[in-house]
N, C-alpha and C positions, 0 to 999 in steps of 0.2 A: 626460471620460475621462482618467484617469492614464496619461500617455503611457509612463513607464518601466515600468508594470505591465503595460500592453497588449503591450509588446515582450517583456517576460519570459515572459508567458504564451504568446505566439507561440513562443518557444524552447522552452518546456517541451512543447507539443503537438507539435512538429516531433521532439522527442526521443521522445515517445510513438510516432510514426510509424516511427521508426528501430527502436524496440523490437519494434514489429509486423513490420517487415521482416526483422529478424533471426529472429523466429519462424516466417516463411515459409522462410527458408533451412534452419532446422533441421528443419522438417517435410518438406521436400522432400528432405532428405538421407536421411531415414528411409524415405520412400516409393520413392525413385530414387537412383541412384549420383550420388554428388559426391566423388570420391576426394580431391580437393586440399583439402578443408576437414576439420579435425579436429572431430568432433562435440562432444567433451567441452570443447574449448577455446572453442568458439563459444558453447556453453551457458553457460560461466563469463562470457564478454563480455556474453551476453544478460540473465543474471539481474544481474550488477554494474551494468550500465547502466539496467536497468529500475528498480532501487532508487535509485541516485544520481542518474541524468540525467533521469529522468521523475518518480518519486514525491518523492524528497527536494528536488528542484530546485523542483517545482510547490509543495510545502508551504512550503518556506522563502520563496518570494515571496508566497504567501498570508499568512503570519505577517507579513511586512514590510509588506504591504498594510494588514493590521489596525492595524498601529502607525500607519501613515500616518492612517488614519481616526480614531485616537484623538488626533491632534493633532501627531504626530511629523512636522512638514513635510518634513524632509530625510531622511525614513527610508531611501528607496532609495540615496540618496547614501551614507549612513552603512554600509549593507550591500553597496554595490556590489562591494567586493573581494572579500567572503566569497561572494557569489552567483557571480561570475566564477570565483573559486578553486574552488568545488564543480563548476561546469560544465567547467573544465579537467581536474580529475581523473576527472570522469565520462567525458568523451571520451578521455582517457589510458587508462582501463580497456576502453573499448570497441574501441580499436585493438589494445592490447597482450595481453589476454587471448585473443582469437582466434588470434593469432601465437605465443604461447609458453606458454599456460595460466599456471599459477603459477610465473612467472619473475621475474628481478631487476626489470624496469620495471613489470609489472603489480602486483607486491607494493608497489613504492614508490608508485604512484599509489593503491593501496588504502589505503595507511597514510596518505598525504597526505588522503585523503578523510575518515578518522577525525579527523584534526587538524583540519580544516575543521569538523566536527561539533562538537568540542569548543570551537573559537572562537565558533562560532555560538551554542551553548548558553550561554556565559559572557555574551556581548554581550547576547543576547536577555534572558536573566534580569535583568540589571542595567536595561535599558529598561523591563522591566515593573515593576521596583520603583520606577522614577521617576515613573510614570503616577499622576496625581492619584487616579482611582477604582481600586478593587480588587474584582473580581467573581470569579465562578466560573470566568470564562474565563482568567483568569491561572493557577488551579491546573491546568486542562487543559493550557495551553501550558508551564508550567514542567515539569510531570511529562513532557510530551512531549519535550522537549529533554533532559531528564536521562535519560530511558530510551533516547534515541538514543545518548547518551554510553555508557550502561551496556552496549547490545548489542556494543559493541566488545570486551568482555571474552571474548565468544565467538570473536571472530577471533583474538585473542591466544592462546587455548587451542588453536585449529586450528593457529596458526603454531608453537606448541610441539610439537605432535604431528608436524608435517611437518619441523622443524628437527632434532628428535632422531631422526627416522625410527623412532619406537617404534611398537608394534602394539597400543596402547591404543585399540581400536575403540569402547569405550563412551565414552572422553574426546573422541574424534574426533567421534562423532554428537552427544554432549551439547553440545559446542562449536558445531556447526552449527545445532542446534535452539536454542541459547541466543540466538545471533545473529539468527535468524529470528523468534523469539518476540518479543523486545524491539524488533524492527523493526516487524513488521506489527501485533502485539498491543500494542505499546508506542508508538513514535514515530509510526507512521503513525495508528493508531486514535486516540490522545489529541489528536493535532494536528486531525484531522478533527472530533472532538467537540468541540474548542475553537471551532472555526470554526462549527460547528453551533449551539452554545450562544450564541455571540456573535450570531448572526442570530435565535435563538430569543427572546432578551432584547429585541430591537428589536421583536419581534412581540407583546410583553407576557406571555411566559411568565415566572413568578415565580422570580427568581434563587435565593432561599433554597431552594426545593425541588429546583432543578437541582443544588445542592450535594450533595444526597442521592444523586443519580446518579453525581455525581463520586465520592463517597466508596464507593459500592459497587465501582465499576470500579478505583479506585485501590488499595483494600485487596486486590483480587483478582488484580491484574496480575501480581506476583512470585510467588506460589505457583502461578499458573495455568501458569507454565513447565513444572511438573512433570508436567503432562498430555503434555508431548512425550517424556518420558523415562520413562513407566510400564514399560517393558521392564527397567528396573532393578530390583534388589531393594530396594524401598523399604519402610520399616518401617510399621507400622499407623498410627502417629499421623501421619505424612506423607501417608499415603493419606487420612486423615480431613480434613487440610487441603486437599488438593486438591478434594474434595468440596465443602468450604465455599466455596472460591474459584469452582467452577462455579456454584453457587447465587447467590453474590454477583453474578456476571456477568449471570445471568438476571433477578435483582431489579432491578439496575441499569436493564437495557434495558426491563424492564416498567415501571418508574417513569418512564422517558423517555416511553414510548408514552402512558402515562396523562396525562402532563403536555401533550402535544402535542394529544391527542384534543379538548378543549375549545376549542381555538384554531384547529382544522384549518380552519373556513370562512374565518376571517380571513387566514390563512396562504395558502390558495389564491387569494385575490383578489390577493396581492401578487407572486405570481411566475407566469410564463407556464406553459402547459399541458405543453409539452416539457420544462421544468425540472421540473414536478411528477412527471411520470412518471420521469424520470431520477433523481429522489432516492428515489422508492418502491423502486426496484429495489435499491439499496444497503441499504435497511431489510430487504428481504425476505432478502437475502444475509447480513446480520448474524443474523438470526433463525435461518437454516439452520446457520450456522457455530457458534452457541451451542448448537442442539440437537445437532450432531454432536460438539462437544466433551463435552456431557453423556453422549452414548453412549459415547464413548471412555474414559470413567471405568472401565467394564468392562475389566479388563485383556486379556481374550481378543479382544475386539474390537479394542483398541488395538494389539495385536501383529499382528492380521490386517491392518489398515488401513495400517500403516506398512511392512507387507511386500510391499505390491503398489504399483508405481511410479505406475500411472495414477491411483489414489486419491489418493496423495500431491500428484501434479501437478494433478489436479482440485481439490483443496482449496486449494492455493496460489494457482491461478487464480481460484477462487471469492472468496478474499480481496483479491488484487492487483487484478484486472479488476473483478469483480462489486461488491465493496465500495469499495475505495479509489478505483480509476481513474474509476469511474462517479459516485462522491460529488464528485470534483473537477470533473469535467465538468458534472455538474449544478449544483454550488455556483456556478461562475463564471457560467453562464446565470442562475441564480436570482437572484444580486446584480447582474446586469447589468455584470459585468466584461467580458464578450464578448457582442456584440450576436447575436440570433437572426435568422438568415437561412434561406432554404431550404436553402442548403448546409449549414450548421451543423445544421439539423434533420434533413436527409437523412443526412448522415454519422453523427450520434448514433444514430439509429435502426438504420443498418446495422451499426455497431459493437455495438449491444446485441444484435443478431441473432447476429452473429459470436460474442459471449460466451455466448448460450444455447446455440447450436449446439455450440460447443467443449466447454462443460459437459455437456451431454446425451451427447456422444460418449464423454467421458472417464468419466461414469458407466456407461454400457454397457460399455466397455471394462473398467472396474474390476470390475464384477458378473461378466463373462465370465472374467476372470482367476481369480476366486475358485474357479471350476470348472476352471480350467486349459483354457479353450476360447478359441480364436481367433475374431475376428470379421471376416468379408469385408470387403475394401475399407476397413478401417478407417483406415489410414495415409493413403490419398487423401482420406478424407473430413475427417480433421483437418488436411490440408493446405488443403482448400477452407475450413475454419472460419478458418485463419490467414489465407487471402487476403480473406475477408469482413472480418476485423478490421482489416487494413491497408487495404482500400478505404474502410471507415468512416472511420477516423481520416484518410485522404488527404482526402477530401471535406470532412471538419470542418476541416481546416487550410486548405483552400480558401476555406471560408465566413469563416474568420477574416481571411485576407488581404483577401478582399473588402469585409468590414465595416470593416476598417481604413483602407482606401483611401477608402471612402465618407464614413468620419467625418473 
């Protein structure tokens, strides 16, 4: 087992546990009184740390691990500074955002986090170019780090609105959605797809046909951002471009599922049962997400969805928990970066139950909000879902520690 990889993964999953702990505090404050905590400030800390400290840190570690497997023997040594730098900026945001919201120190750590993403993109791109082989995996990873850097444009747009104290609500919202889109539909999704395709190539799935999957998603990613700003007055030709982007994404996903189907029996033999099920759920989440995006092409549905907070939160959690977080957990178990023990298995099952419970509650709350009706005990139930998520990842971390000691 690669010792630096195992240690970095331990850090990543501890960070996920911290994200879940903040989620408990946020839900507790909604259900009960917690006057000494600013809900908005804590929410900023929760979201920034989830992006930087958990998902970005984990993806950076896994991308470096892939370089190591390609023969870059000192990969973790070369990226040690950037991995630590990203971790420091993430913890900086974890501490400063709950204390001051968007203040001097939190903005500094946020800016430094962007600088780290730029440096990582440049260094990783160069390392990819130096590799002897060139597969579709390179395309996914290059696009991923590029879109990670591109997402910062949204942050700068948001900073402009705040610095000028202007009342351009459209620019403010468009900047937020720009950042979010190119994070979870760009950096997160393309990095995960690169890892998946790298593994599928080892299972005998033809690389030339996987390029068609990349082409569909690659062409769709930029125009798909416009799905988030359908409330703007967009001309007809732009709307047509959005529809094309939606169909390209569905086509890419359908192509991938068709490619995997003939090899499914061989794939099942190579990964443990718990990892199989952990990877099926993100696939279902992607399918639901693409269907929801297709439905949002209808402007009236889009305005309705973005107007109700539980629907927006449910969608974000579907992507960040159901898609990305579960994929990372399932992937590290499938490729045996982390040993499967009774603790890791039990923790993952509980974590999945927490996700399903949370998404169900948010869906019910969203449907109720459409008719402006409240749901009894909803805040308490959402707090219970947050506790399930935390308990699951806590037990998962115990399993990681025990497996590490036995190894």
